[in-house]
Every structure is written in structure tokens, then in C-alpha cells.
C-alpha positions in Angstrom: 100.4 68.9 123.7 98.4 70.9 121.1 100.4 69.2 118.3 99.5 65.8 119.7 95.8 66.7 120.0 95.7 67.9 116.4 97.5 64.8 115.3 95.2 62.5 117.1 92.1 64.3 115.9 93.3 63.7 112.4 93.9 60.0 113.1 90.4 59.6 114.6 88.8 61.1 111.5 90.8 58.8 109.2 90.0 55.6 111.2 86.3 56.4 111.4 86.2 56.3 107.7 86.3 59.9 106.6 89.5 59.0 104.7 89.3 55.7 103.0 92.3 53.5 102.1 93.0 49.8 102.0 95.7 50.2 104.8 93.3 52.1 107.1 90.6 49.5 106.5 93.0 46.7 107.4 94.0 48.4 110.7 90.4 48.3 111.8 90.7 44.6 112.4 93.5 44.2 114.9 94.8 41.4 117.0 93.3 39.8 120.0 95.8 41.7 122.2 94.8 45.1 120.9 91.1 44.3 121.2 91.6 43.2 124.8 93.2 46.5 125.5 90.2 48.3 124.1 87.8 46.2 126.1 89.7 47.0 129.3 89.5 50.7 128.6 85.7 50.3 128.2 85.2 48.8 131.7 83.5 50.9 134.3 86.3 50.1 136.8 89.0 51.8 134.7 90.5 54.4 136.9 91.4 56.6 133.9 87.7 57.2 133.3 88.4 57.6 129.6 85.5 59.0 127.7 85.6 57.7 124.1 82.0 57.3 123.0 80.2 54.0 122.4 82.3 52.4 119.8 82.3 48.6 119.7 85.8 47.2 120.2 85.1 44.3 117.9 83.7 46.6 115.2 86.4 49.3 115.0 89.2 48.7 117.5 91.7 51.2 116.0 89.2 54.1 116.0 88.2 53.3 119.6 91.9 53.1 120.7 92.8 56.4 119.1 89.8 58.2 120.6 90.8 56.9 124.0 94.4 58.0 123.6 93.2 61.4 122.4 91.1 61.9 125.5 94.0 60.8 127.8 96.3 63.8 127.5 96.4 65.3 131.0 98.1 68.6 131.6 101.3 67.9 133.5 101.6 70.0 136.7 105.3 70.4 137.3 107.7 72.6 139.3 111.5 72.2 138.7 113.0 70.6 141.8 116.7 70.8 140.8 119.1 68.4 139.0 119.2 64.7 138.4 116.3 62.5 139.7 115.2 65.4 141.9 114.5 67.6 138.9 112.9 64.9 136.7 109.3 64.4 135.8 109.9 60.7 136.0 110.3 60.7 139.8 106.7 61.8 140.9 105.1 59.9 138.0 106.9 56.7 138.9 106.2 57.1 142.6 102.5 57.5 141.9 102.5 54.6 139.5 104.2 52.3 142.1 101.6 53.3 144.7 98.8 52.4 142.3 100.4 49.1 141.2 100.9 48.0 144.8 97.2 47.6 145.4 96.4 45.9 142.1 95.8 42.2 141.3 98.0 40.7 138.6 95.2 40.8 136.0 94.7 44.6 136.6 98.4 45.2 136.4 98.4 43.6 132.9 95.5 45.6 131.8 97.2 48.8 132.9 100.4 47.6 131.2 98.7 47.2 127.9 97.1 50.6 128.1 100.4 52.3 128.9 102.1 50.5 126.1 99.5 51.8 123.7 99.9 55.4 125.0 103.7 55.3 124.8 103.9 53.9 121.3 101.3 56.3 119.9 102.9 59.3 121.6 106.4 58.4 120.4 105.2 57.9 116.8 103.2 61.2 116.9 106.2 63.1 118.1 108.4 61.6 115.4 105.8 62.3 112.7 105.5 58.6 111.6 102.5 57.6 109.6 99.6 56.3 111.7 99.6 53.0 109.8 103.1 52.3 111.0 102.6 53.1 114.6 99.3 51.1 114.8 100.8 48.1 113.1 103.8 48.2 115.5 101.5 48.6 118.5 99.4 45.7 117.4 102.5 43.5 116.9 103.8 44.2 120.4 100.5 43.6 122.1 100.0 40.4 120.1 103.3 39.0 121.3 102.7 39.9 124.9 99.2 38.4 124.7 100.8 35.0 123.8 102.2 34.8 127.4 100.1 33.6 130.3 101.7 34.8 133.5 102.3 38.4 134.4 106.0 37.7 134.9 106.3 36.3 131.4 104.3 39.2 129.9 106.7 41.7 131.4 109.8 39.7 130.3 108.4 39.4 126.8 107.6 43.1 126.5 111.2 44.1 127.5 112.9 41.4 125.4 111.1 41.7 122.1 113.4 42.0 119.2 110.5 42.2 116.7 108.4 44.0 115.7 110.4 47.2 115.3 109.3 50.7 114.5 111.8 52.1 112.0 114.6 50.1 113.6 113.5 50.8 117.2 112.6 47.9 119.5 110.0 48.6 122.2 112.7 48.6 124.9 114.6 51.3 123.0 111.4 53.5 122.8 110.9 53.0 126.5 114.5 54.1 127.2 114.0 57.1 124.9 111.0 58.3 126.9 112.9 58.2 130.2 116.0 59.9 128.8 114.0 62.7 127.1 111.8 63.2 130.2 109.8 66.0 128.4 106.3 67.3 129.0 104.6 64.8 126.6 102.5 61.9 127.9 105.4 59.6 126.9 107.1 60.0 130.3 103.9 59.2 132.2 103.3 56.0 130.1 107.0 55.0 130.6 106.8 55.4 134.3 103.6 53.3 134.4 105.2 50.5 132.4 108.3 50.4 134.5 106.3 50.4 137.8 104.4 47.3 136.6 107.6 45.6 135.4 109.3 46.2 138.7 106.3 44.9 140.7 106.3 41.5 138.9 110.1 41.0 138.3 111.7 42.1 141.6 111.7 39.8 144.6 112.9 41.6 147.7 112.3 38.7 150.0 115.0 36.3 148.7 118.7 36.7 149.3 121.3 35.1 147.2 119.3 35.3 143.9 121.8 37.7 142.3 125.1 36.7 140.7 128.3 38.2 142.1 128.8 40.3 138.9 126.8 41.3 135.9 128.2 42.7 132.6 127.2 45.3 130.0 129.0 46.0 126.7 128.3 49.1 124.5 130.1 51.7 122.4 130.0 55.4 123.2 131.7 58.6 122.1 135.2 58.7 123.5 134.6 62.0 125.3 131.7 60.5 127.3 134.2 58.1 129.1 135.4 61.3 130.9 132.3 61.2 133.0 133.2 57.9 134.6 136.8 59.0 135.1 135.6 62.1 136.9 133.3 60.0 139.1 136.2 57.6 140.0 138.6 60.4 140.8 136.1 62.2 143.1 134.8 59.0 144.7 131.3 60.1 143.7 128.2 58.2 143.2 125.9 58.8 140.2 122.7 57.6 138.7 122.1 56.0 135.4 119.2 57.9 133.8 117.9 55.0 131.6 116.7 51.5 132.2 120.0 49.5 132.3 120.2 46.0 130.8 123.0 43.8 132.0 123.9 40.1 131.4 124.9 37.4 133.8 127.3 36.2 131.1 130.5 38.0 130.2 130.5 36.7 126.6 127.0 37.8 126.0 127.9 41.4 127.0 131.0 41.2 124.8 128.9 40.2 121.9 126.6 43.2 122.4 129.6 45.5 122.6 131.1 44.2 119.3 127.8 44.7 117.5 127.2 48.1 119.0 130.7 49.2 117.9 130.3 47.9 114.4 127.2 50.0 113.9 128.6 53.3 115.1 130.5 56.0 113.3 134.1 57.1 113.9 134.8 58.6 117.3 133.1 55.9 119.3 135.0 53.5 121.5 134.1 50.1 123.0 133.2 50.2 126.7 132.8 47.1 128.9 131.1 47.4 132.4 131.7 44.9 135.1 129.2 45.6 137.9 129.4 44.2 141.4 126.4 44.2 143.7 126.7 45.9 147.1 124.6 43.2 148.7 123.0 39.9 147.9 119.8 41.6 147.1 118.8 44.7 145.1 115.5 46.5 145.5 115.5 47.8 141.9 117.1 45.0 139.9 114.6 43.0 137.7 115.5 39.5 136.8 114.7 39.0 133.2 115.1 35.2 132.9 114.8 32.7 130.2 111.6 32.7 128.3 110.8 30.3 125.5 109.0 32.7 123.3 109.1 33.6 119.6 111.1 36.8 118.9 112.4 36.9 122.5 116.0 36.4 123.5 116.9 33.5 125.9 119.7 35.2 127.9 119.7 35.7 131.6 119.5 39.4 132.3 119.4 41.9 135.2 117.5 45.1 134.3 118.2 48.0 136.6 115.4 50.6 136.9 116.1 54.1 135.7 118.1 56.3 138.0 119.8 53.4 139.7 122.8 54.4 141.8 126.3 53.3 141.1 129.9 54.2 142.0 133.0 53.9 139.8 135.8 51.7 141.2 138.2 51.6 138.3 138.6 52.8 134.7 141.3 51.2 132.5 142.0 50.7 128.8 142.8 47.2 127.7 144.3 45.8 124.5 142.0 46.3 121.5 141.1 49.9 122.6 138.3 48.7 125.0 137.7 50.8 128.1 137.0 48.6 131.1 134.9 50.2 133.9 134.3 48.5 137.2 131.2 49.6 139.1 129.3 48.9 142.4 125.5 48.8 142.2 123.9 49.9 145.4 121.1 47.8 147.0 118.5 50.6 147.5 118.2 53.8 145.5 116.2 55.4 148.3 119.2 55.6 150.5 121.1 57.9 148.2 120.5 61.6 147.3 118.1 62.4 144.4 120.4 65.2 143.1 123.4 62.9 142.2 124.9 63.5 138.8 123.4 61.4 136.0 125.1 59.6 133.1 123.9 60.5 129.6 125.6 57.4 128.2 125.8 53.9 129.8 
């Protein structure tokens, strides 16, 4: 936390003009999406009660944003509760975020989403030691794309599906997944929990049965030794939780394409793994439908996104021709019906 505070104090000084450069001057004039985020943080109704002076968003949005983020670094009060979801920081933060989101109008959800995106990106970039110019440009690009959408559902789909911009090869969805997997004491896990709570609230429809396909698919590559986790789960008939947000496709060929690209980018020692996931019921309380969205930089596939720590069981593990490991899973309908201390998969 002290490292982040020191980092952000330096950024604020830079962006307020104490260090001059063409790049920093350019950052002071950001997109409409970023300016909107600053204006929302300025509103008296903002529950965060951020104290960041009297800067004008239109005059110096970057300086205002960094000051706001600097002042939003709460100390985390945490007592280790055990293993898995039970021992995570994600669980209480996500539960609190869901309670807050449930009482919000859509417009307020989107305001909170933008603020949380800004917090996550800046925290991630600070922890990685990336130059401020890069993180702010990436943040601006993400918010600008989301701002192009009108409905809350489309904004959430756009945020998750963005292929560009990237921050040193990382898409926004990858940064979000990183924050959940790391689950450390930085503000990144709080921001990630807030983002996922908003996404779930606008993308999950619990009232309709029959909206899910019979199966969804996921193709990746992973170290060969990590396959042993799934073999152990199958032999013991045990359930487990996937620690990260889990993207799956309605279409087998789409997942196969992802698997081939993932394998081609990995070093030796990795193997191709193809998941076929069957739903326990015709509804799922934590499966987000990420549908087709005609939007620049956004994929058009039909996707089911499982929330972090979703519960699965392994039905079958086989190795097919071409050295591909095939894993058949069951996805359970309601995570709340299963123990919080289930084993968690580090690869999926």
C-alpha cells in the first residue's frame, strides 16, 4: 500500500505540471468516457466520498483521476478463514459489492463500473511498474470503447470482450482475471470484485429457464503436470472451484480455435486441453451470457462467462489423437449450495 501511495503521489505531481513533457500534456485531454468518470466521482451522491480537491474535470481530467485514486486506498481488514473461496479476500468484497449493486439503478451501476475499471487499471500498472503514460492511455482507450455503447448490458459485454486496446499485451479481461487469481492485499481485488458484481447483475437472468445450451466448450493449453489436478478430482469424485472468471463458447469450433492459438504461443511442456461442460440444470445463477455485440474491437461470438469460484465436477479425462486432453465437466447451478473450502484449480 505504501508503494502505491508513493507511486500515485509522484503521478499527481507530474500531471499537475510539476514535471512537463509533451506526453503528459497530451494525457490531460482525455476521452469523453474518462471525463464522465471524473464527473461521476465529483458528484455529491458518490458513496466513496472521495476527497480530491476542486479540480475541473474538463481542465485536467488525468490529474483529477489520479488524485481520486490516490485517496481511495482503504486499508483491508482481513482474517484468514481457511482454504479456497473461504480463505479469499474476494468472497467478502464480492458479497458486499453485490449487495450494493442490487439497490442501484442502471445508470449508477455504470458509473460505479467506470470508477472500478479506473482503479483496477491504475493499481495493476502501478504494481507492474509501468510508466504512467501507458496506463492512462490504456485506461482512456477502454473507457472510450465502453462509452460508445448505450445499454448497461452492451457496456458490460464490451468491457469483457475488448481485444484492443492492450496494456503490454494484456487485454482488460486478462487483467481482471489476474486480479482475482492473485487475490492479494492491494486495491486490485476490491476493484475486480466490484466490476464482476456489476457484470453479473446485468448479464445473468435467473428468471428464464431454457436459455442455456446443453453444452459449452473451452480450449486452452496448460503445463502437462496441471492436468493431474483434474484426474485427481475425477478419481475422488470431488467437486472443485475455478478460481478465475471462466470464458466458454457455445460453439465447439470456436473453443478449438482458441486452444490451437494458445498452444502455439506456449513453450515446450504445455499440452492442449479441451473442456466440454454440461450444465446441471437449464439455468445457472452465476453464468453470464455474453452475446453478440456489433462493436468495433469486440468479438461476435456467443459466450458463457462463469463467475470466479464457480463449482464444477470432473466426469471424464481422456487423451485423444493429436495429444489433446479431453475433460468433461458438470457446471452446478448455484455456487451457494456448495462448500466454500472446495479445492481450487490454478489452471483452467
